C-alpha positions as CSV (number, residue, x, y, z in Angstrom):
1,M,-0.1,0.5,0.3
2,G,1.1,3.7,0.2
3,P,2.1,6.1,3.0
4,T,-0.4,6.0,5.6
5,V,-0.5,7.1,9.2
6,D,2.2,5.7,11.5
7,Q,0.4,3.0,13.9
8,R,2.4,4.3,16.4
9,L,0.2,8.0,16.1
10,I,-2.4,6.3,15.6
11,D,-2.2,4.1,19.1
12,I,-1.2,7.0,21.4
13,A,-4.2,9.2,19.7
14,T,-6.6,6.4,20.5
15,S,-5.1,5.5,23.9
16,A,-5.8,9.7,25.1
17,V,-9.5,8.9,24.4
18,Y,-9.7,5.0,25.4
19,S,-11.0,5.9,28.8
20,E,-13.4,8.6,27.7
21,L,-15.3,6.0,24.9
22,V,-16.0,2.8,27.6
23,Q,-18.1,5.7,29.3
24,L,-19.7,6.4,26.1
25,R,-20.8,2.6,26.0
26,R,-21.1,2.3,29.5
27,A,-23.8,5.7,29.5
28,I,-25.3,4.2,25.7
29,H,-25.7,0.0,27.4
30,R,-27.2,1.2,30.4
31,Y,-30.1,3.1,28.4
32,P,-30.6,1.1,25.2
33,E,-32.7,2.5,22.4
34,L,-34.7,-0.3,20.4
35,A,-35.0,0.6,16.5
36,G,-36.0,3.7,15.7
37,D,-36.2,4.6,19.0
38,E,-32.4,5.6,19.2
39,G,-32.8,8.9,19.7
40,E,-30.7,9.9,22.9
41,T,-28.0,7.3,21.3
42,A,-27.7,9.4,18.3
43,A,-27.7,12.8,20.3
44,L,-24.7,11.8,22.2
45,V,-22.9,10.4,19.2
46,A,-23.6,13.9,16.3
47,G,-22.3,15.8,20.0
48,R,-18.9,14.0,20.4
49,L,-18.4,14.1,16.7
50,R,-19.0,18.0,16.8
51,G,-17.0,18.8,19.4
52,A,-14.4,16.6,16.9
53,G,-14.3,18.7,14.3
54,L,-16.6,16.7,11.9
55,D,-18.7,18.1,9.6
56,V,-22.2,16.3,11.4
57,R,-25.7,15.5,9.8
58,T,-28.5,13.9,11.8
59,G,-32.0,12.7,11.2
60,V,-30.9,10.6,8.5
61,G,-33.2,7.1,7.3
62,G,-34.7,7.5,11.0
63,H,-32.2,8.6,13.9
64,G,-29.4,8.5,11.6
65,V,-26.5,10.3,12.3
66,V,-23.2,10.9,9.2
67,A,-20.2,12.6,10.2
68,V,-17.8,13.1,7.7
69,L,-14.1,13.9,8.5
70,H,-11.8,15.7,5.8
71,G,-8.5,15.2,5.4
72,T,-6.1,17.9,4.9
73,E,-5.6,16.5,1.4
74,P,-8.0,16.5,-1.1
75,G,-8.7,11.8,-1.8
76,P,-11.0,9.0,-2.4
77,V,-13.9,8.8,-0.1
78,I,-14.6,5.8,2.1
79,A,-17.3,5.0,4.2
80,Y,-17.6,3.7,8.0
81,R,-20.8,2.5,9.2
82,A,-21.6,1.3,13.2
83,D,-25.5,0.5,14.1
84,M,-26.6,2.0,17.2
85,D,-30.2,0.1,18.2
86,A,-30.7,-2.3,21.1
87,V,-32.5,-5.5,21.3
88,R,-35.7,-6.3,22.4
89,D,-34.8,-9.0,25.1
90,D,-33.7,-8.4,28.9
91,E,-29.8,-9.0,29.7
92,L,-28.7,-12.0,32.1
93,F,-25.4,-10.7,32.4
94,D,-25.4,-8.9,36.0
95,S,-22.8,-5.9,35.9
96,D,-23.6,-2.6,37.1
97,I,-23.9,-1.2,33.6
98,R,-26.6,-3.6,33.1
99,S,-29.3,-2.4,31.1
100,R,-32.0,-0.3,33.2
101,V,-34.1,-0.7,30.3
102,A,-37.0,-3.3,31.2
103,G,-37.3,-5.4,27.6
104,A,-34.5,-3.9,26.1
105,A,-30.4,-4.4,25.9
106,H,-27.6,-4.0,23.5
107,L,-26.8,-8.1,23.6
108,C,-25.6,-7.4,19.9
109,G,-22.9,-5.1,20.8
110,H,-23.7,-2.1,19.1
111,D,-22.9,-0.2,21.6
112,I,-19.5,-1.0,21.4
113,H,-20.0,-0.8,17.5
114,T,-20.8,2.9,18.1
115,A,-18.0,3.2,20.9
116,I,-15.9,2.1,18.3
117,A,-16.3,4.4,15.4
118,V,-16.7,7.6,17.5
119,G,-13.3,6.3,18.8
120,V,-11.7,6.0,15.1
121,A,-13.1,9.4,14.3
122,E,-11.7,11.2,17.0
123,T,-8.3,9.6,16.9
124,L,-8.0,10.4,13.0
125,G,-9.6,14.0,13.8
126,T,-6.2,14.2,15.8
127,L,-4.5,13.5,12.4
128,R,-6.4,14.8,9.9
129,D,-3.4,16.7,8.6
130,R,-2.1,13.5,7.4
131,L,-5.1,12.2,5.9
132,Q,-5.7,12.0,2.1
133,G,-9.3,12.4,1.5
134,S,-11.9,11.9,2.9
135,I,-14.3,9.1,6.0
136,A,-18.1,9.3,6.1
137,F,-19.1,7.8,9.4
138,L,-22.6,6.3,8.7
139,F,-24.1,5.5,12.5
140,Q,-27.2,3.5,11.4
141,P,-30.1,3.4,13.1
142,A,-32.7,-0.2,12.9
143,E,-30.2,-2.4,12.2
144,E,-32.4,-5.3,14.1
145,T,-35.3,-4.4,11.8
146,L,-33.1,-4.6,9.0
147,T,-34.6,-1.8,7.8
148,G,-32.0,1.3,8.7
149,A,-29.8,0.4,5.9
150,R,-32.5,0.6,3.5
151,A,-34.0,4.3,5.6
152,M,-30.3,5.2,5.2
153,I,-29.6,4.9,1.5
154,A,-33.0,5.8,0.7
155,D,-32.5,9.0,2.2
156,G,-28.7,9.7,0.5
157,V,-26.3,9.0,2.5
158,L,-24.4,7.3,-0.5
159,D,-25.2,9.7,-2.8
160,D,-23.5,13.3,-1.8
161,M,-20.1,11.6,-1.5
162,P,-20.2,7.9,-3.1
163,P,-17.4,6.2,-1.4
164,A,-15.0,3.9,-3.2
165,E,-15.2,1.0,0.3
166,I,-17.2,0.7,2.8
167,Y,-16.3,-1.0,6.1
168,A,-18.0,-2.2,9.6
169,I,-17.1,-4.2,12.8
170,H,-19.5,-6.6,14.7
171,C,-18.7,-8.2,17.8
172,G,-17.9,-11.5,17.9
173,P,-17.5,-15.0,20.6
174,T,-13.8,-15.2,20.0
175,P,-11.4,-14.5,22.9
176,V,-10.7,-10.3,23.7
177,G,-7.8,-9.0,20.8
178,N,-9.0,-11.7,18.2
179,I,-9.9,-10.1,14.7
180,C,-12.1,-12.7,11.8
181,V,-12.3,-11.7,8.5
182,S,-14.8,-13.4,6.1
183,P,-13.5,-13.3,2.5
184,G,-16.3,-13.8,0.3
185,V,-18.4,-14.9,2.9
186,G,-20.1,-13.8,5.3
187,Q,-23.6,-13.7,7.0
188,P,-26.5,-15.0,5.2
189,G,-29.7,-13.2,4.2
190,Q,-33.8,-14.5,4.6
191,D,-36.6,-15.9,3.4
192,G,-40.2,-16.7,4.8
193,F,-43.9,-17.0,4.5
194,H,-46.9,-16.9,6.4
195,V,-50.4,-19.2,5.3
196,D,-53.6,-18.9,7.1
197,I,-55.7,-22.2,7.6
198,T,-59.3,-22.9,8.4
199,G,-61.1,-25.3,9.2
200,P,-62.2,-27.7,12.3
201,D,-58.8,-29.2,12.1
202,A,-56.2,-25.9,11.4
203,V,-54.2,-25.9,15.1
204,A,-54.0,-29.8,13.9
205,R,-52.9,-29.3,10.2
206,A,-50.5,-25.8,11.1
207,H,-48.6,-27.9,13.7
208,E,-47.7,-30.5,10.9
209,I,-47.0,-28.1,8.6
210,R,-44.6,-26.2,11.6
211,A,-43.2,-30.0,12.0
212,A,-42.1,-30.4,7.9
213,V,-40.7,-26.9,7.4
214,L,-38.0,-27.4,10.5
215,E,-37.3,-30.6,9.0
216,L,-36.0,-28.8,6.3
217,A,-33.6,-27.1,8.1
218,T,-29.7,-28.6,8.1
219,L,-28.5,-27.1,11.2
220,P,-30.5,-27.6,15.0
221,P,-31.8,-24.5,16.7
222,I,-29.4,-22.2,18.0
223,H,-29.5,-23.2,21.4
224,E,-28.8,-27.0,20.9
225,L,-25.7,-26.2,18.5
226,D,-22.3,-27.7,20.4
227,Q,-19.4,-25.7,20.4
228,D,-17.9,-28.7,18.0
229,V,-19.8,-27.8,15.2
230,L,-19.1,-23.8,15.9
231,T,-15.3,-24.6,15.8
232,A,-16.3,-25.6,12.2
233,I,-17.2,-22.7,10.5
234,T,-13.0,-21.7,10.7
235,E,-12.2,-25.0,8.3
236,P,-12.5,-24.9,4.7
237,G,-15.6,-27.0,3.7
238,G,-18.1,-28.2,6.6
239,P,-21.3,-27.8,7.8
240,F,-21.5,-24.4,7.0
241,A,-20.1,-23.7,4.0
242,R,-24.0,-25.1,3.3
243,F,-26.8,-24.5,5.5
244,V,-29.9,-24.3,6.4
245,V,-31.7,-22.7,9.5
246,A,-35.4,-22.5,9.8
247,W,-37.6,-21.0,12.1
248,S,-41.6,-21.4,12.3
249,W,-44.2,-20.5,14.9
250,I,-48.1,-20.5,15.1
251,E,-50.4,-18.4,15.9
252,S,-54.5,-18.1,15.9
253,T,-56.6,-15.8,13.6
254,P,-60.1,-14.7,14.5
255,D,-61.4,-16.9,12.5
256,D,-60.6,-19.6,15.4
257,G,-58.3,-20.7,12.4
258,A,-54.1,-20.8,12.4
259,R,-51.8,-18.8,11.0
260,V,-47.8,-20.5,10.2
261,S,-45.4,-18.3,9.6
262,A,-41.3,-19.7,8.8
263,M,-38.5,-18.0,8.3
264,F,-35.4,-19.4,7.0
265,R,-31.5,-18.3,6.6
266,A,-29.7,-20.2,4.1
267,W,-26.1,-20.2,2.6
268,P,-25.7,-19.6,-0.3
269,E,-28.4,-17.7,-1.5
270,E,-28.9,-19.8,-4.2
271,R,-31.1,-21.5,-1.8
272,Y,-33.9,-19.5,-1.5
273,P,-36.0,-20.9,-4.5
274,E,-35.1,-24.2,-3.6
275,L,-36.8,-23.3,0.2
276,R,-39.3,-21.9,-1.5
277,Q,-40.8,-24.7,-3.5
278,H,-40.2,-27.0,-0.1
279,S,-42.9,-25.1,1.6
280,V,-45.4,-25.1,-0.8
281,D,-45.2,-28.8,-1.5
282,I,-45.2,-29.2,2.3
283,V,-48.3,-26.7,2.2
284,T,-50.2,-29.2,-0.7
285,K,-49.3,-32.3,0.9
286,V,-50.4,-30.8,4.2
287,C,-54.2,-29.0,2.7
288,G,-54.5,-29.7,-0.6
289,A,-53.0,-28.3,-4.0
290,D,-55.9,-24.9,-4.0
291,M,-53.6,-24.1,-0.8
292,A,-50.8,-23.0,-2.4
293,E,-51.5,-19.8,-4.1
294,R,-52.3,-19.2,-0.2
295,V,-48.6,-19.0,1.0
296,A,-47.7,-15.5,1.4
297,F,-43.6,-14.7,0.9
298,W,-42.1,-11.7,2.9
299,G,-41.0,-10.2,-0.7
300,E,-37.9,-11.0,-2.4
301,P,-35.6,-12.8,0.1
302,F,-33.1,-10.1,2.1
303,P,-29.8,-10.4,0.2
304,A,-26.4,-11.8,1.7
305,M,-24.0,-10.1,3.4
306,V,-20.6,-11.2,0.8
307,C,-17.6,-9.5,1.9
308,D,-15.0,-9.0,-0.4
309,A,-12.7,-11.4,-0.7
310,N,-9.5,-9.3,-1.8
311,L,-10.3,-6.7,0.7
312,S,-10.4,-9.0,3.5
313,E,-7.3,-10.8,3.0
314,Q,-5.6,-7.5,2.9
315,A,-7.3,-6.4,6.1
316,G,-6.5,-9.5,7.9
317,E,-3.0,-8.8,7.0
318,Y,-3.4,-4.5,8.1
319,F,-4.5,-6.4,11.0
320,G,-2.2,-8.5,11.9
321,S,0.7,-6.5,11.9
322,V,-1.3,-4.3,14.8
323,L,-2.1,-7.7,16.5
324,G,0.0,-9.8,15.2
325,Q,-0.6,-12.3,12.6
326,E,-1.5,-15.3,16.0
327,N,-4.4,-13.0,17.2
328,I,-6.2,-13.0,12.9
329,T,-9.0,-15.9,12.6
330,V,-9.7,-16.1,9.0
331,L,-13.6,-17.1,8.7
332,H,-14.3,-20.0,6.0
333,G,-18.4,-20.1,6.9
334,F,-20.2,-18.3,8.8
335,Y,-22.3,-17.6,12.0
336,P,-26.3,-19.1,10.4
337,Y,-28.4,-17.1,13.0
338,N,-27.7,-14.0,12.5
339,G,-27.9,-11.4,9.5
340,D,-26.8,-7.8,8.6
341,D,-28.4,-5.3,6.7
342,F,-24.9,-4.1,6.2
343,A,-25.4,-6.3,3.2
344,L,-27.0,-4.0,1.0
345,F,-24.1,-1.3,1.4
346,L,-21.7,-3.6,0.0
347,D,-24.7,-5.0,-2.9
348,R,-23.7,-1.1,-3.7
349,I,-19.9,-1.0,-2.4
350,P,-17.0,-3.0,-1.7
351,G,-16.2,-3.7,1.2
352,A,-16.3,-6.1,4.1
353,M,-17.4,-6.5,7.8
354,F,-15.1,-7.9,10.2
355,Y,-15.5,-9.2,13.8
356,L,-13.9,-8.5,16.7
357,G,-13.3,-10.6,19.2
358,V,-14.6,-9.8,22.8
359,S,-15.0,-13.0,24.7
360,N,-12.9,-13.1,28.1
361,E,-13.5,-16.7,30.1
362,S,-11.3,-15.5,33.3
363,T,-14.1,-13.0,33.7
364,G,-17.7,-15.5,32.5
365,Q,-18.1,-12.8,29.8
366,L,-19.5,-14.3,26.6
367,G,-19.7,-12.5,23.4
368,L,-22.3,-14.3,21.4
369,P,-24.4,-11.8,19.6
370,H,-27.9,-12.0,20.8
371,A,-27.8,-14.4,24.0
372,P,-29.3,-13.1,26.9
373,Q,-25.6,-13.6,28.5
374,F,-24.0,-11.8,26.3
375,S,-21.4,-9.2,27.4
376,A,-17.9,-7.9,26.1
377,D,-14.8,-6.9,27.3
378,E,-14.4,-3.2,27.3
379,S,-10.8,-3.9,26.3
380,A,-12.3,-4.6,22.8
381,I,-13.2,-1.1,22.3
382,G,-9.4,0.2,21.9
383,I,-8.0,-2.5,20.1
384,G,-10.5,-2.4,17.6
385,T,-10.6,1.8,17.6
386,R,-7.0,1.0,16.8
387,A,-7.4,-1.9,14.4
388,V,-10.1,0.2,12.4
389,A,-8.4,4.0,12.4
390,G,-5.2,2.4,10.9
391,W,-7.0,0.4,8.5
392,L,-9.4,3.1,6.9
393,S,-6.1,5.3,6.9
394,A,-4.1,2.6,5.3
395,R,-7.4,2.3,2.3
396,L,-7.3,5.7,2.1
397,S,-3.7,5.8,0.9
398,A,-4.0,3.3,-1.2
399,L,-6.8,4.6,-3.1
400,K,-4.9,7.8,-3.6
401,A,-2.1,5.8,-4.5
402,F,-4.2,3.4,-6.9
403,P,-7.2,4.9,-7.5
404,A,-8.6,2.4,-9.8
405,G,-9.4,0.3,-7.2
406,G,-6.6,0.9,-4.7
407,R,-5.4,-2.6,-4.3
408,G,-1.9,-2.2,-4.2
409,S,0.1,-4.1,-2.1
């Protein structure tokens, strides 16, 4: 790559803001806000970034915040996204920063993501005289409902300053100090349907459909997944190279009938047409051919999030130079139970998501996203800030030196 900001300067700048970033994370963690209600979180973020001298715009796609850091030299634009919303659940891990809001908790690490993004902006803000180009920081609402990215894109977030690349980081269950990259793979998309059953045996037929749908899964429910299977995510091939996970539930309808709903996550995403046909066949077998046309799918399948292979590999090498190559893990498959609407950004712009280890066995902290006992070692905030700030500055330099793709070595 071309010349970059010296990592030692980034480390010094990160150290100077680290304690404030931890306090920011704790404030967000104690008072989590669900998708669409991120007003206080957005205000905290916007205030910090204005104080750092960035150009800040609020109310983008809901409570989204866009903050642009301009280097002192003109050059390319890259983007960095962090999500802000919380999970609709209660937190089990007991600590003095535990959620004060019933039914809402940061069990996916978005408070960590937000703190790191603020830290990267503040760190590079002190070094802007060494930056060649601009970085747009996108603080996104409503990731948990898979609606925030679409809303920000519709609001023109990628149009005013079209970025050449886009990146994000996400908490993961690996040990603190570890970063995972996923060249050419990523989180699955999703698809689903519902069908309303009527008649005196509606409930029985609904249960029969549900049972058949769950049999389409190639992986067990999340609570039955053992560690040996999960470890296979770092190995080529195996159960995560091609999979289906399925959920199904039954609700009563006003006419004393039953609605069967189902959701699938699958890899590769070319499997969704096959799953749709299987779903129709199941309903037809249980209820008759006239019910096939009543199967209502949820629009087009939500796309998978696929990380650029070249950029992911380069990022892994860079992170290895910062954290030690022994702390870098390459994923060949992906955790099947979660999705991310960062996929919509990657559909339009090359880039990647990286996975930051936040688990600490010695303190009982398990960084498994969406688990009620999720907890993160806060030292990951400094680690993630250092690594991401260095990588973004390196990408600006590479794109400046190699405008037709920035793929210099």
